[in-house]
C-alpha positions, 0 to 999 in steps of 0.5 A: 498528498495535500488532499490527504494532509488536509483530511486528517492524514497529517503524516501522509508521505510520498517517498522514493521507493528506495527510501520506504524501508527507512521512513518513520511512521506514516498515516498514508502512503501513496504509490503514485505510479502503476505498480504490479504485485511483484514490484509492490511486494519488493517495495513493502518487504522491509517497510516498517513505516506503516502505523496501525490504521495507516492507509496505502493507495496503489494502482495496478498497471493497465489491463491487468498486466501486473507481473508476478503475483495474482493481484494487489489485494491477494498480495496485501491481505497476508501482509496485514492490510485490509482492502477498504475499496478498489476502484476499476476504470479504463483497465486500471485498478486503484486499491485503498487498504488500511494496515493492521499489524498482526502479532504472530506471537500472540496469534500462536 
């Protein structure tokens, strides 16, 4: 979190998963534990803390043992996240995604 803060993400935050839905606007959200797609979906379902352009950093469980949905990138895209980079090493994938609000009313 300190690295993020020192590199322009002044509102970078780590919060307990139960508090994500009640947070204010953040520049970056780091999920420090390995998180399967279903768990991440549950975590972000009611989250309104991600401002336009905010960064989400999340890692998958080892050896693709994510439960539920197919993959973290497949989960995040429809939620308004653009995958910026995915790193794979030792059976884990770390995804870095930026949030871009989609106004469905304007799109219609």
